[in-house]
Structures are given as structure tokens and as C-alpha cells.
C-alpha positions as CSV (number, residue, x, y, z in Angstrom):
1,M,24.0,-102.2,-27.9
2,K,24.0,-105.0,-30.5
3,F,23.8,-108.2,-28.5
4,S,26.5,-110.7,-29.6
5,N,25.8,-114.3,-30.3
6,A,27.7,-115.4,-27.1
7,L,28.4,-119.0,-26.3
8,Y,26.0,-120.5,-23.8
9,T,26.1,-123.8,-22.0
10,Y,22.3,-124.0,-22.1
11,P,19.7,-123.3,-24.9
12,V,18.8,-119.7,-25.7
13,L,15.9,-118.7,-27.9
14,S,16.9,-116.2,-30.6
15,N,15.9,-115.5,-34.2
16,T,19.2,-114.0,-35.2
17,G,19.7,-116.9,-37.6
18,L,22.9,-117.9,-35.7
19,R,21.3,-120.2,-33.2
20,D,19.1,-123.3,-33.5
21,D,18.7,-124.1,-29.8
22,Y,14.9,-124.3,-30.2
23,V,12.6,-126.1,-32.6
24,N,8.8,-126.5,-32.8
25,E,8.3,-123.0,-34.3
26,S,9.4,-121.3,-31.1
27,D,9.7,-117.6,-31.8
28,F,10.8,-114.4,-30.1
29,S,10.7,-111.0,-31.9
30,I,9.7,-107.4,-31.5
31,E,7.9,-104.7,-33.6
32,V,8.7,-101.0,-33.0
33,E,6.5,-98.0,-34.0
34,K,8.0,-94.6,-33.8
35,N,5.7,-91.6,-33.3
36,L,6.2,-87.9,-32.7
37,T,4.4,-86.9,-29.5
38,G,4.2,-83.3,-28.6
39,V,6.9,-81.6,-30.6
40,N,10.3,-82.4,-29.3
41,E,9.6,-85.9,-28.0
42,V,9.7,-89.2,-29.8
43,S,7.5,-92.1,-28.6
44,L,8.6,-95.7,-29.2
45,N,5.8,-98.3,-29.0
46,I,7.4,-101.7,-28.6
47,E,5.4,-104.9,-29.0
48,V,6.9,-108.2,-28.0
49,K,5.9,-111.4,-29.7
50,L,6.7,-114.7,-28.0
51,S,5.7,-118.2,-29.2
52,D,7.0,-120.6,-26.6
53,N,4.8,-122.0,-23.8
54,N,7.6,-122.8,-21.4
55,L,9.1,-119.2,-21.5
56,S,5.6,-117.7,-21.4
57,D,4.8,-119.7,-18.3
58,L,8.1,-118.6,-16.6
59,L,7.2,-114.9,-17.3
60,K,3.7,-115.2,-16.0
61,Q,4.8,-117.0,-12.9
62,G,7.4,-114.3,-12.2
63,D,10.3,-116.7,-12.6
64,A,11.6,-114.7,-15.6
65,K,11.6,-111.0,-16.6
66,L,11.2,-109.2,-19.9
67,V,13.8,-106.5,-20.2
68,C,14.2,-103.7,-22.7
69,H,17.7,-102.2,-23.4
70,L,18.1,-99.0,-25.4
71,E,21.4,-97.5,-26.3
72,S,22.6,-94.8,-28.7
73,P,26.1,-95.5,-30.0
74,L,26.7,-91.8,-30.8
75,S,25.9,-90.5,-27.3
76,S,25.9,-91.6,-23.7
77,F,22.2,-92.4,-23.7
78,R,21.2,-95.7,-22.2
79,H,17.9,-96.9,-20.9
80,V,17.0,-100.2,-19.3
81,D,13.4,-101.0,-18.2
82,D,11.2,-104.0,-17.5
83,I,8.2,-104.7,-19.8
84,D,4.9,-105.9,-18.4
85,V,4.8,-109.6,-19.1
86,F,1.0,-109.7,-19.4
87,D,0.7,-106.7,-21.7
88,M,3.9,-107.7,-23.7
89,S,4.3,-104.1,-24.8
90,T,5.7,-100.8,-23.6
91,E,5.9,-97.1,-24.6
92,I,9.2,-95.3,-24.1
93,K,9.5,-91.5,-24.7
94,I,12.8,-90.2,-26.0
95,D,14.1,-86.7,-25.7
96,P,16.1,-85.9,-28.9
97,T,18.1,-83.3,-26.9
98,V,19.8,-86.1,-24.9
99,M,20.6,-88.4,-27.8
100,R,21.1,-88.4,-31.6
101,G,21.3,-90.7,-34.6
102,L,20.6,-94.4,-34.4
103,L,19.0,-96.0,-31.3
104,E,19.6,-99.7,-30.8
105,I,16.8,-101.6,-29.2
106,T,17.3,-105.1,-27.8
107,I,14.7,-107.1,-25.8
108,F,15.7,-110.0,-23.5
109,I,14.1,-112.6,-21.4
110,V,16.2,-113.1,-18.3
111,A,15.8,-115.5,-15.3
112,G,14.2,-113.7,-12.4
113,K,15.6,-116.2,-9.9
114,Q,17.7,-119.4,-9.9
115,L,16.0,-122.1,-11.9
116,D,17.2,-125.5,-10.8
117,E,15.3,-127.5,-13.5
118,F,15.1,-125.5,-16.7
119,R,13.6,-127.7,-19.4
120,S,11.4,-127.5,-22.5
121,D,9.9,-129.7,-25.1
122,S,11.0,-127.1,-27.6
123,F,14.8,-127.7,-27.1
124,S,16.6,-129.0,-30.1
125,E,18.0,-132.5,-29.9
126,F,21.4,-131.3,-29.1
127,Y,20.1,-129.5,-25.9
128,E,17.8,-132.2,-24.6
129,G,18.0,-132.3,-20.8
130,V,17.6,-130.3,-17.7
131,Y,19.7,-127.2,-16.9
132,K,20.5,-125.1,-13.8
133,I,20.0,-121.4,-14.6
134,D,21.3,-118.5,-12.4
135,S,19.3,-115.4,-11.7
136,G,19.9,-112.8,-14.4
137,D,21.0,-115.4,-17.1
138,V,19.7,-114.7,-20.6
139,L,17.0,-117.1,-21.7
140,A,16.1,-115.4,-25.0
141,F,16.9,-112.3,-27.0
142,A,15.3,-110.7,-30.0
143,P,17.5,-109.4,-32.9
144,T,18.6,-105.8,-32.2
145,L,16.5,-103.2,-34.1
146,E,17.9,-99.8,-35.1
147,V,15.6,-96.8,-35.1
148,E,16.7,-93.4,-36.4
149,V,15.9,-90.6,-34.0
150,E,16.0,-87.3,-35.9
151,P,17.8,-84.4,-34.2
152,D,15.5,-81.8,-32.8
153,D,15.2,-78.7,-35.0
154,M,14.2,-76.6,-32.0
155,N,17.5,-77.5,-30.3
156,A,20.1,-74.8,-31.0
157,Q,22.9,-77.4,-30.6
158,S,21.5,-79.6,-33.4
159,K,22.9,-79.2,-36.9
160,K,19.3,-79.3,-38.2
161,S,18.1,-76.5,-36.0
162,I,16.2,-73.5,-37.2
163,I,17.7,-71.5,-34.4
164,N,21.2,-70.0,-34.6
165,I,22.8,-68.3,-31.6
166,R,25.7,-65.8,-31.9
167,G,27.6,-63.3,-29.8
168,Y,27.8,-59.7,-30.7
169,D,29.0,-56.3,-29.3
170,K,25.8,-54.8,-28.0
171,R,24.5,-55.0,-24.4
172,E,21.0,-56.3,-25.1
173,M,19.7,-59.6,-26.6
174,S,18.3,-59.2,-30.0
175,V,16.4,-61.5,-32.4
176,D,16.7,-61.4,-36.2
177,L,13.7,-63.0,-38.1
178,T,14.5,-61.7,-41.6
179,G,16.1,-64.9,-42.9
180,D,15.3,-68.6,-43.0
181,Y,16.6,-69.1,-39.5
182,I,15.9,-67.5,-36.1
183,V,19.1,-65.7,-35.3
184,I,19.5,-64.9,-31.6
185,L,22.2,-62.3,-30.9
186,L,23.6,-62.3,-27.4
187,P,26.1,-59.9,-25.7
188,K,29.5,-61.6,-25.8
189,S,29.7,-62.2,-22.1
190,T,26.1,-63.7,-22.1
191,Y,27.0,-65.8,-25.1
192,R,30.0,-67.3,-23.2
193,G,27.7,-68.1,-20.3
194,Y,25.2,-69.7,-22.6
195,K,27.8,-71.9,-24.2
196,A,29.2,-73.0,-20.8
197,L,25.7,-73.8,-19.4
198,S,24.8,-75.8,-22.5
199,K,27.6,-78.2,-21.9
200,K,26.6,-79.1,-18.3
201,G,23.8,-81.6,-19.1
202,S,20.1,-81.6,-20.0
203,S,18.7,-79.8,-16.9
204,H,21.2,-77.0,-17.3
205,Y,20.5,-76.7,-21.0
206,K,16.8,-76.3,-20.1
207,V,17.7,-73.2,-18.2
208,S,19.2,-71.7,-21.4
209,L,16.0,-72.7,-23.3
210,M,13.9,-70.6,-20.8
211,A,16.3,-67.6,-20.7
212,V,17.4,-67.4,-24.3
213,I,15.4,-69.5,-26.8
214,M,11.9,-69.1,-25.3
215,P,11.9,-65.3,-25.6
216,A,13.1,-65.6,-29.2
217,L,10.3,-68.1,-30.0
218,M,7.7,-65.9,-28.5
219,E,9.0,-63.0,-30.7
220,A,8.8,-65.3,-33.8
221,I,5.3,-66.4,-32.9
222,R,4.2,-62.8,-32.5
223,N,5.6,-62.2,-35.9
224,L,3.6,-65.0,-37.3
225,M,0.4,-63.7,-35.7
226,E,1.0,-60.3,-37.5
227,D,2.0,-61.8,-40.8
228,Y,0.9,-65.5,-41.0
229,E,1.8,-65.8,-44.7
230,V,5.5,-65.2,-44.0
231,D,7.5,-67.5,-46.3
232,R,10.6,-68.4,-44.3
233,L,11.9,-71.8,-43.2
234,W,11.5,-71.0,-39.4
235,A,7.9,-70.0,-40.0
236,K,7.1,-73.2,-41.9
237,V,8.7,-75.4,-39.2
238,I,6.9,-73.7,-36.3
239,T,3.6,-73.7,-38.1
240,A,3.9,-77.4,-38.9
241,K,5.0,-78.4,-35.4
242,L,2.1,-76.5,-33.8
243,K,-0.4,-78.0,-36.3
244,N,0.9,-81.5,-35.8
245,G,0.9,-81.0,-32.0
246,G,-2.8,-80.1,-32.1
247,R,-2.3,-76.4,-31.5
248,G,-4.2,-75.4,-34.6
249,S,-3.1,-73.8,-37.9
250,D,-4.6,-70.4,-37.6
251,A,-1.7,-68.2,-36.7
252,S,-3.9,-65.3,-35.6
253,H,-5.0,-67.5,-32.6
254,Y,-1.5,-68.4,-31.5
255,D,-0.5,-67.8,-27.9
256,P,3.2,-66.9,-27.8
257,L,3.8,-67.8,-24.2
258,N,1.9,-71.1,-24.2
259,H,3.0,-72.2,-27.6
260,S,6.7,-71.4,-27.1
261,Q,6.6,-73.6,-24.0
262,F,5.0,-76.4,-26.0
263,L,7.6,-76.1,-28.7
264,L,10.4,-76.6,-26.1
265,N,8.6,-79.4,-24.2
266,N,7.9,-77.3,-21.1
267,P,11.5,-76.8,-20.0
268,A,10.4,-75.4,-16.6
269,D,9.3,-78.9,-15.5
270,E,12.8,-80.3,-15.9
271,V,14.5,-77.2,-14.4
272,F,12.5,-76.9,-11.1
273,T,11.4,-80.5,-10.4
274,P,15.0,-81.7,-9.4
275,I,15.4,-78.6,-7.2
276,M,12.1,-79.3,-5.5
277,D,12.9,-83.0,-5.0
278,S,16.3,-82.0,-3.6
279,D,14.7,-79.6,-1.1
280,E,12.2,-82.2,0.0
281,G,15.0,-84.7,0.5
282,D,16.8,-82.3,2.8
283,M,13.7,-81.7,5.0
């Protein structure tokens, strides 16, 4: 969400270049560092920089909140969370299977309660005075930053995936590792079920990861253990991801079961945790 330069009846601190409500070198901005954590997860480290004594005091007194808003214009992904006002930083983990493309990051300072006498020596001459602020009103916003979140190449639904799933006429699942891509061949009825399940949300898709993609990855890893010099795209991607994820680079020591779960971000956790939580709620 790109926050618009809305009209306010009170001063708002912003460095968008479109507002001059504050003077005296008041500043509000963010820095974002993107890291790959594990294999299929992107970590965003967001650091907030605020130079304004009045707003800093409001945050530390609990009269204002620091809010992070994330949104992907190309998907339904949205995330809103508070940031620790003493640490002024946060780490947010993004699953590329639930979003794609650009991620828009906007940080706000909002009033945590009604402020009957909002004032500051940093207000510009035009805004000199005292203002009444309602709870939830925006007091400051940093310019929206855009971060590219790469599609996950272990996600069979991604255009950049090294995994290709097809239906065929036989009754058993088969895996073809002879080309640059891992080709999973499913009986046609199973393939239709896989396609239907994949459209029902993240937790349902994780079921298909466990039932279809994990066995194929295990077979691919076994193939690497037997011929670790195999020169195919899927082998290079898997080897690089395991090495970058701290699982080593010696294919002869790979563990197919353990490493396939790692490559898929331990899908069992997301499959069974909601079921367990639901059962506990019914007790």
C-alpha cells in the first residue's frame, strides 16, 4: 500500500517531499535489509529512524504506536504489526508461497489514545498551535519502500520453479530426473486432486508438498548422493540451497528425509498445527 499524501488538519511528519509540516531537522525514515533464511523464507529486517523529541516521547510514554504495514499488490498478502518503540526495529518473515513480486512497506506513527494537547517546537510556522488528536490518527509516515520478493523455485506453482508436475496414464507416481527440471508424473485422477488442493490456500498446499513434492525431492537427493557431479539445473539449485542453508556441500552426506523437509520449510508444521489448535479449542 502506497500511502497517499492525504490532507490533514494537523501537522504530520513525513519525508515524502510533499509535506513541510515540520522544521528543525525532524526526520522519519526506515531502512530495510532482505535476507534469505532457511531456504523458502525471506526475512525482512526493518530499522526505523526517528529524529523528533516530541514524537519520541509520545512513543516511549505509550501515547503513540509504531505500526508496520506490508502489502503485496499482486496477491492478497497483507500484514500489520506493531514495532517495539524502544528497539525501533523488527524482523518479519515472509513465505514466498503466499505472495509474489513487489512488497510495499510503510511505517506509521499513530496516536495510541486521544491527545488533547498535541504540540511541538518542531511544527512549521503555518502549524504553530495546539491540536486535538483522536486515537488512531496518523502522526507520521515514512515513504513507502518496495522490496522484490523472488518466487520460490521449490514451489511447483511458481514460474521459476525447478519442479514440474504433470498428469499421465499410469497408476503410480513417477519422477523423471533426466532433464534440467524435476518432472513429477501423477496418475490423471491424482493430478486433478493435486490441482484442486493447491487452490485452497497455504495449509492445503502444504499437504500436497508432503504427499507429492517431498517424495520427489527425496528421490532427487538420493540421486545426488549417488552422482554428486550431476550437471543439471535442479541439482545445482538443490546443492546451492542446502549449502546456503548450512546443510553442507558434500552430497555424499545428504539426508534425503531431513533435507527434503528443510527445502520445503517443514510443511508438516503448518499442516498439523492448525488441526491440533482446533482440537484443543473444542475440548
